[in-house]
Structures are given as structure tokens and as C-alpha cells.
C-alpha positions as CSV (number, residue, x, y, z in Angstrom):
1,X,96.0,83.8,50.2
2,X,93.2,84.1,47.0
3,X,90.7,81.8,46.7
4,X,88.8,81.3,43.7
5,X,85.3,79.3,43.1
6,X,84.7,78.1,39.9
7,X,81.2,77.1,38.8
8,X,80.6,75.1,35.3
9,X,77.2,76.1,33.5
10,X,75.2,75.0,31.1
11,X,72.1,76.8,30.8
12,X,72.0,77.2,34.3
13,X,70.6,81.0,34.2
14,X,67.7,80.0,36.3
15,X,69.6,78.0,39.2
16,X,72.7,80.3,39.3
17,X,71.6,83.5,41.1
18,X,70.8,80.8,44.6
19,X,74.1,78.9,43.9
20,X,76.2,83.0,43.7
21,X,74.1,84.1,47.1
22,X,74.7,80.8,48.9
23,X,78.9,81.4,48.4
24,X,80.5,82.7,51.4
25,X,82.0,86.3,51.5
26,X,84.4,85.8,53.9
27,X,86.5,83.0,54.9
28,X,89.4,83.2,58.0
29,X,92.7,83.0,56.6
30,X,91.8,84.1,53.1
31,X,92.0,87.7,52.1
32,X,90.3,87.6,48.4
33,X,87.2,85.1,47.2
34,X,86.3,85.6,43.7
35,X,84.1,83.6,41.5
36,X,84.6,82.4,38.4
37,X,82.1,80.6,35.9
38,X,82.7,78.2,33.1
39,X,80.1,78.6,30.3
40,X,80.1,75.6,28.4
41,X,78.2,76.6,25.3
42,X,74.8,77.8,26.9
43,X,71.8,78.7,24.8
44,X,70.1,80.6,27.7
45,X,71.5,83.4,29.5
46,X,73.8,81.8,32.0
47,X,77.4,84.3,31.0
48,X,74.8,87.2,31.4
49,X,72.9,86.2,34.5
50,X,76.9,85.7,35.8
51,X,77.3,89.4,34.8
52,X,74.4,90.8,36.8
53,X,75.4,88.9,39.6
54,X,78.8,90.3,40.0
55,X,80.9,88.0,38.7
56,X,83.6,89.1,37.0
57,X,85.6,86.2,35.9
58,X,83.9,84.3,32.7
59,X,85.0,81.5,30.3
60,X,82.4,81.4,27.7
61,X,82.7,78.6,25.0
62,X,80.8,79.6,22.1
63,X,79.9,75.6,21.7
64,X,79.4,72.9,24.3
65,X,83.3,71.3,25.1
66,X,81.9,69.1,27.9
67,X,82.4,69.2,31.4
68,X,86.1,68.0,31.2
69,X,87.1,70.8,29.1
70,X,84.9,73.7,31.0
71,X,87.1,71.9,34.3
72,X,90.4,72.6,32.9
73,X,89.7,76.3,31.2
74,X,88.2,77.2,34.6
75,X,91.3,75.8,36.4
76,X,94.1,77.2,34.0
77,X,91.4,80.9,34.3
78,X,91.8,80.4,38.1
79,X,95.6,80.0,38.1
80,X,96.2,82.7,35.7
81,X,94.0,84.8,38.0
82,X,95.9,84.0,40.8
83,X,94.5,81.8,42.8
84,X,96.2,80.0,45.7
85,X,92.9,77.9,46.2
86,X,90.3,76.7,43.8
87,X,87.2,75.1,44.6
88,X,84.9,73.7,42.2
89,X,81.1,73.5,43.0
90,X,78.1,72.8,40.5
91,X,75.7,75.4,39.7
92,X,72.6,73.6,40.6
93,X,73.1,74.3,44.6
94,X,73.4,70.7,45.5
95,X,76.2,71.5,47.6
96,X,75.9,74.1,50.1
97,X,78.4,76.9,50.3
98,X,78.6,77.5,54.2
99,X,80.8,74.0,53.7
100,X,83.5,75.9,51.6
101,X,85.3,77.1,54.7
102,X,85.2,73.1,55.8
103,X,86.3,71.7,52.7
104,X,89.5,74.4,52.3
105,X,90.8,74.0,55.9
106,X,92.8,71.0,55.1
107,X,94.4,73.0,52.5
108,X,94.9,76.2,54.3
109,X,96.5,73.7,57.8
110,X,99.1,72.5,55.0
111,X,97.7,69.0,55.5
112,X,96.0,68.4,52.0
113,X,96.6,69.7,48.3
114,X,93.3,68.1,47.6
115,X,90.1,67.8,49.3
116,X,87.0,66.1,48.0
117,X,83.9,66.7,49.1
118,X,81.1,64.2,49.8
119,X,77.6,64.2,48.9
120,X,76.7,61.2,51.2
121,X,75.4,58.9,48.5
122,X,73.4,56.5,50.2
123,X,71.6,59.7,51.4
124,X,70.8,61.2,47.6
125,X,67.2,60.8,47.2
126,X,67.7,61.4,43.6
127,X,70.3,58.3,42.8
128,X,68.3,55.0,42.7
129,X,69.1,51.9,44.1
130,X,71.3,50.8,41.5
131,X,73.2,54.0,40.8
132,X,74.3,54.0,44.7
133,X,75.3,50.5,44.0
134,X,77.2,51.7,40.9
135,X,78.7,54.5,42.6
136,X,80.2,52.6,45.6
137,X,81.7,50.1,43.3
138,X,83.1,52.5,41.8
139,X,84.3,54.2,44.3
140,X,85.8,51.1,45.8
141,X,87.9,50.7,42.6
142,X,89.2,54.5,42.5
143,X,89.8,54.3,46.0
144,X,92.2,51.1,45.5
145,X,93.7,53.0,42.5
146,X,94.7,56.2,44.6
147,X,96.0,54.3,47.5
148,X,93.2,56.1,49.9
149,X,89.8,56.0,51.0
150,X,87.5,58.3,49.4
151,X,83.6,58.2,49.4
152,X,82.4,60.3,46.9
153,X,84.7,59.8,43.9
154,X,82.1,61.5,41.2
155,X,81.5,64.4,43.0
156,X,81.6,68.5,42.0
157,X,82.7,69.6,44.9
158,X,86.3,69.6,45.1
159,X,89.4,72.4,46.3
160,X,92.8,72.4,45.3
161,X,96.0,74.1,46.4
162,X,97.9,76.1,43.4
163,X,100.4,73.3,43.2
164,X,97.9,70.5,43.2
165,X,96.1,72.2,40.1
166,X,99.3,73.0,38.3
167,X,100.1,69.3,38.6
168,X,96.4,68.4,36.8
169,X,96.3,67.1,33.5
170,X,93.1,65.8,32.7
171,X,93.0,64.1,29.1
172,X,89.2,62.9,29.4
173,X,86.6,64.9,27.1
174,X,83.7,63.6,29.5
175,X,84.9,63.9,33.2
176,X,87.4,65.2,35.5
177,X,86.2,63.9,38.6
178,X,88.0,60.1,38.9
179,X,91.2,61.3,36.6
180,X,92.0,64.2,38.9
181,X,91.6,61.8,41.6
182,X,94.0,59.1,40.2
């Protein structure tokens, strides 16, 4: 069983080392863990920083294409590299690498094809009162459309089985999170 952790990046050379260091080195029932960086036209040395930290899978856009295009390119590259499970995590270390085993567990158990992490929006200090309300409203709308209660519909902390990733078709240029849920 092969897990690829994909990390979309835009000018993340400074924060990338902390994020990479935080990723798990082993997970029960996972034989291989690899990392893939999607460099969305960074003007700093993001790709070089990734290589220096041992990342062998790098997708680099010469100019910025946006988060949705980067996400889709990462999925495509992960699938071509033989991923059985793909985890998407942000480069700014807002999610804990130690939570990845819990995130992938329902997929390993055959209970889910997609698992959505939860930032506990009400307790995110950087979010204003208005942003928290809009997140809740948007979450309610997306949950209604998806037919499932989803607490954090805009999270970048997601896991997909190979089969679920193969079925995704992101057409938006801006975001992938809401579209992939629906």
C-alpha cells in the first residue's frame, strides 16, 4: 500500500521544511510513504527547498495556475506514481502531520473513499467572526448538496483512495475543495 502526501505550494521555501519534518515516516498498513510538491510558479526557491529535504516528486508550473489546477496536477502525478491513497495537506503547517494516520484509517478499513479533515473553524484564531459565520453557512449549503454532514468544507486536509481520485474531475480554476466534495 503506497501513500503519497501531496503539498500544493506557492512561495513556501521558508515553511516547507517544518511541514516536511512533521510528516509521518511510517503508518501501520502503509508500505511506502512518499511526498509530492506542487510548485505553483513560486518566485522563491520552493522546488529547491523540497529537493534539499529529499522530496523526489515535484510538479512545477513555470507560472502561477492556481490552487485547483495544482491540486489536479498533483492527483494526476500521484496516480501515475502508483499511489493507493493520496493525502493533500497545506504547506504552511496549519495541519498536523501526526493526524495523517487518523485521516487515512477509514480508507485503509474500506469504510471511505474520501476523508475530510476538520480544522474546528470556531476555534481558528485567524478567522474573523464573519468568516466563521460564512464558513458555517457555506458548510451547511455544501453538506445539503452532498447529502452528508461536513464540518469543514474548505479544508485543504483531505485523503482520497485511488478509486476516488480517479473519479474526481475538477473544472474550477480557483478551488477544488467544494467541488471535490460535491
